[in-house]
C-alpha positions as a Python dict, from the first residue, in 0.01 Angstrom:
ca = {
    (1, 'X'): (0, 0, 0),
    (2, 'X'): (-53, 315, -202),
    (3, 'X'): (-382, 474, -304),
    (4, 'X'): (-336, 342, -660),
    (5, 'X'): (-276, -13, -534),
    (6, 'X'): (-583, 9, -312),
    (7, 'X'): (-795, 124, -607),
    (8, 'X'): (-657, -162, -818),
    (9, 'X'): (-760, -406, -545),
    (10, 'X'): (-1111, -258, -535),
    (11, 'X'): (-1127, -282, -914),
    (12, 'X'): (-1032, -649, -907),
    (13, 'X'): (-1267, -739, -620),
    (14, 'X'): (-1569, -564, -770),
    (15, 'X'): (-1478, -656, -1130),
    (16, 'X'): (-1512, -295, -1245),
    (17, 'X'): (-1279, -62, -1432),
    (18, 'X'): (-1005, 128, -1253),
    (19, 'X'): (-1190, 457, -1311),
    (20, 'X'): (-1512, 322, -1159),
    (21, 'X'): (-1321, 188, -859),
    (22, 'X'): (-1151, 524, -820),
    (23, 'X'): (-1492, 696, -812),
    (24, 'X'): (-1611, 456, -539),
    (25, 'X'): (-1293, 507, -339),
    (26, 'X'): (-1303, 887, -368),
    (27, 'X'): (-1673, 893, -274),
    (28, 'X'): (-1599, 687, 37),
    (29, 'X'): (-1309, 910, 143),
    (30, 'X'): (-1513, 1227, 74),
    (31, 'X'): (-1802, 1097, 283),
    (32, 'X'): (-1577, 1004, 575),
    (33, 'X'): (-1400, 1341, 554),
    (34, 'X'): (-1717, 1550, 540),
    (35, 'X'): (-1864, 1355, 832),
    (36, 'X'): (-1553, 1414, 1045),
    (37, 'X'): (-1552, 1785, 957),
    (38, 'X'): (-1903, 1814, 1103),
    (39, 'X'): (-1776, 1656, 1427),
    (40, 'X'): (-1951, 1321, 1390),
    (41, 'X'): (-1781, 982, 1426),
    (42, 'X'): (-1766, 723, 1148),
    (43, 'X'): (-1801, 370, 1287),
    (44, 'X'): (-1744, 66, 1065),
    (45, 'X'): (-1830, -240, 1274),
    (46, 'X'): (-1542, -485, 1297),
    (47, 'X'): (-1302, -244, 1126),
    (48, 'X'): (-1278, 61, 1347),
    (49, 'X'): (-1384, 412, 1432),
    (50, 'X'): (-1276, 743, 1283),
    (51, 'X'): (-1323, 1036, 1521),
    (52, 'X'): (-1197, 1387, 1589),
    (53, 'X'): (-1012, 1483, 1907),
    (54, 'X'): (-1028, 1843, 2023),
    (55, 'X'): (-715, 1987, 2179),
    (56, 'X'): (-727, 2298, 2397),
    (57, 'X'): (-478, 2574, 2336),
    (58, 'X'): (-175, 2582, 2563),
    (59, 'X'): (157, 2748, 2624),
    (60, 'X'): (467, 2569, 2496),
    (61, 'X'): (838, 2641, 2473),
    (62, 'X'): (1070, 2634, 2175),
    (63, 'X'): (1320, 2363, 2276),
    (64, 'X'): (1603, 2537, 2092),
    (65, 'X'): (1562, 2889, 2230),
    (66, 'X'): (1339, 2834, 2534),
    (67, 'X'): (1103, 3111, 2416),
    (68, 'X'): (740, 3055, 2513),
    (69, 'X'): (473, 3056, 2245),
    (70, 'X'): (101, 2986, 2229),
    (71, 'X'): (-24, 2665, 2063),
    (72, 'X'): (-376, 2739, 1938),
    (73, 'X'): (-667, 2500, 1995),
    (74, 'X'): (-709, 2249, 1714),
    (75, 'X'): (-890, 1932, 1610),
    (76, 'X'): (-713, 1615, 1493),
    (77, 'X'): (-863, 1317, 1312),
    (78, 'X'): (-792, 982, 1476),
    (79, 'X'): (-858, 616, 1400),
    (80, 'X'): (-915, 341, 1655),
    (81, 'X'): (-900, -15, 1523),
    (82, 'X'): (-1195, -241, 1597),
    (83, 'X'): (-1180, -569, 1785),
    (84, 'X'): (-1198, -789, 1472),
    (85, 'X'): (-929, -591, 1288),
    (86, 'X'): (-699, -611, 1592),
    (87, 'X'): (-756, -986, 1616),
    (88, 'X'): (-679, -1038, 1246),
    (89, 'X'): (-358, -832, 1271),
    (90, 'X'): (-243, -1034, 1572),
    (91, 'X'): (-295, -1369, 1403),
}
């Protein structure tokens, strides 16, 4: 499903125009994003949890040349599906 298809589905479910649904969708994504940037989790009961994992820097090797290089510390957004969503996906 693409972003446009998701917005169309929201539009149909809420019986609003595509542009209104797009505003709602973008506001939701912006809120989740800004919350994750601050380091907080976003928990939607029954659906799942968005969170950020922190990775320490480390030394790695280029597999082609074998040269070592430093991988800097970074943060990665993750999603963990909730119990209800897992159950629905598994029938």
